[in-house]
N, C-alpha and C positions, 0 to 999 in steps of 0.2 A: 278731711279732705273728701272722702267719699259721701259723708251726710247729706250735703246739698245736693248732690247727685241723684240720690235717692229720693229726697224731699221733692225733687222736681219730676220724678216720672209721671207719664201719662196717665190719668186715672184708669185707663184700660188695661195698663201692666198690671201684671197680677205677681205678687212675691208670696211663694210657699216656703214654709218652713218646715223639716221633716221631724222635728220633735219639738216637745215644750221649752225643753232648753234653748235651742234655737230660735223658735218663737219668741220668747220673752226677750232675747237678745236684739232680735231685729226690730222688735215692738219700741225697745228703748233707744235703739239707733236712729230710726226715722218716723216720721210723721205718716209715712204712706201706709196704706193698708196692708196687712198681712195675714195670711190664712194659714191655720195648723194642718198639715198633713202628715202621710208616714212616707218613708223612701219608695220612690216608684218600683224598687226591686222587689217588692212585697207581692207585685204584680206577675212577675215571672213565672211561667209555667214550668215545672220540674219536667226533665227527661229520665225516664225509666227503663228504657228497652235497648239501650245500647249495649256495646260489651264490655265497657268501664263499669256501669252501673250493676249490670248483671253478674259481674265477676264480683263486685263487693258484697252484693245480695246473697251470693253462693256461699261467702265467707262467713257472713253475719248469720245465716241460717244454721250453719256448723256450729259456730261458738253457741248460739243461743240454744240449739239442741243438747249442748253440753252443760248447759245450766248459766251459762254466763252472761254478764251484761256487756253491751257494747256502746264504747264510747269513742265518739270521734275527737281528733286532737290536731291543732295547728300551733306553729310555733314559728318565728321569723326574726331575722336580725335585725330589723328594722324598729323592733321595741326599743331600743335603745339609741340615743342619738350617738353618731359617729363610735360604734363600739369597737373595742378592741378585740382581739382574737380570743384574749383570756375571757374577757366579759361574754362573749358568745359561747364559748366552752363551758363556762359556768352556767349559764342558762340551758345548755343541755344537759347537762349532769344532773342540775336541780330537778327539772322536768324527768327524766330517765329515773333517777331514784324513787320519786314520788310514785311513778308508774308503776314501777316494779312492787313496791308495796302495795299500791291499790289493787294491783292483779291479784296479789296473794290473798289480801284482806276481805276483799269485796268479789272476788271472780269477776273482775273487770278484763276485757278483751279490747285492745286499743287500735282504732283505724286511724292512721297518720294521713291527713288531707291537705295536701299542698293547694292552696286558692291562687297565689301569686308565682307565676313560674319565670319570671324576669331573672335571669342571668345570676350573678354573685350573690346579689342582695334578694333573690327569691326564697320563698319558704323551704325549698328542699335544701338550703344552705343549711339549716337547723334539722328537717326532717329526716334525712338521709344518714348523717352521723348518730340520730337520735335512733332509728330503726336500727343501725348497727350495735348501738348499745344494750338495745332491749332484746333482741332476736335470741342472743344466746340464753338468756334466761326464760323468756315468753315462749319462744317456739313458735308455733301456729298460732297462738293468741295475740300477736300483733302483726298487722299488715299494714304496708305502706302502698297508698293509692297511685297505680302507676299511669303513664300516660299524660295527656294533655287535656283534662277535662273541662269540657264548656261550663259557662255559669250554669246554665240548665241542667247538666249531668250532676255537678257538685250539687245543686238544690235537691236532685234525685238520691244521691247518697246520703246526703245529711238525715232527710226524711226516713231513713233506714234504720238511724241509730236510737240509741235509749237517751242521749244525752251529747253534748259538744262542748268542749273546752277550746276556746280558740283566742288567736291574737288578731284576726282579721274580722272587721265590722261585717262585711257583706258575706262572710262565710254565716256569722251570727245570723245575718238576716235570713240566709238561706235555710237554717235549721228552725229559727223560730217561726218563718213562714210557712213550714211543714208541721207546726205543733210540738218540734222537738225543745226541750229547754238546754239554756245555755248558760256558761261561766266564761268570763273574758279577761285575759291580760289586756290591760288598757294603757295605751299610748296617747291617746286623746279622749278628752272627755265628752266626745260626741257618744261614746257607749250608754254614758248615764242617760242622754236623752230617749236613745233606742230601747233601754231597759224600761224606762218610764212607761212606755206605751203598753207593756204587758204587767206593770206593777212589780217589778222584780229589783229586790234591794240591792244595796250598794256592796253587800256580803258576798255577791256573785261577781265582783270586778275587783282585781288586784293589780297593782303598779307593778312594771317590770322589777323596780329598785327590790321590791319586798322578795322578789324570787331569789335574790343573790345572797344568800345566807340566812340562817335561821330556821324555825319550823314552820313560818309564815305558809308557805307554798303547800306544803302537804296538808295542813288544817284548811287552806282554802278548798283544794279538791276533795279533802273528806268530805266537807259541807255539802258540796255540790252533788256528790254520788249519792249520799244519803237523803238528800231532798230531791232527787229527781223526779219520784212518782207524783209527788205533790205539786213539783213545780211544773210537770208535764200537764195537769189538770189546769192549772193557773194559765200557763200560755195558751191552752186549746179552749179556754174560755174567753179571752181577750182577742183571740185572733181574727174573728168576722168583724169586729170593731177596727182593728189596725188596717186590715184590707179594704174597709170601706174609706178609711183615711188615705190610703194610699191611692186609691181610685179618683180621689179629688185634686190630685195632681192634673187629670185630664178632663175635668168637670168644665162644661163650656166650649170644648173643642169639638 
């Protein structure tokens, strides 16, 4: 029903698709011209001088001085459709067990980053109980980012890390926009289009269902941690082109 509406758009109306996957879908959907861009969030300037960001920076500096790698982490209950309490608890326990092992095996310190703070289905529904499970084993090597950080502060914090494992796409954009590599728990295939901008492989994405049992999640995180140095080079190499695509959202305005 929408196809004729798009086909009838005025020639001066511009359709922007934020990744190659979306671009190809729109191009198949309508005869109207479409322009490939990148998400406008890549143009957000990070904030680095607030109390929230400085607190994270201080903690990260201590962890790095101890020879540890710092990885940001995000998890939320909306990964699963209409999840049960048992399913959410299983997600948290799988993450906790993997993170404990990575902390021992690879000297990883974890920064838990809430991106969505909306009520009972916000990220802290997972991140706070996750912190409670990790703190007894990891002590100061795990930190929960407190407060209600703005998008610009979150981008500043993401830029301080060595890598980010996230279930939120715009936290992935914040990290990638700072040249920081990302792995993602994907609940929509929009992540594939985002990763395509940077030439990142499907191995850096995992479905939530694959977290619920078996060794898949630990192997997924292990691969990412081992690949972070080379992935950082790839992301930083591609970032100028992605930022240029992001600016195309506003070309002609």
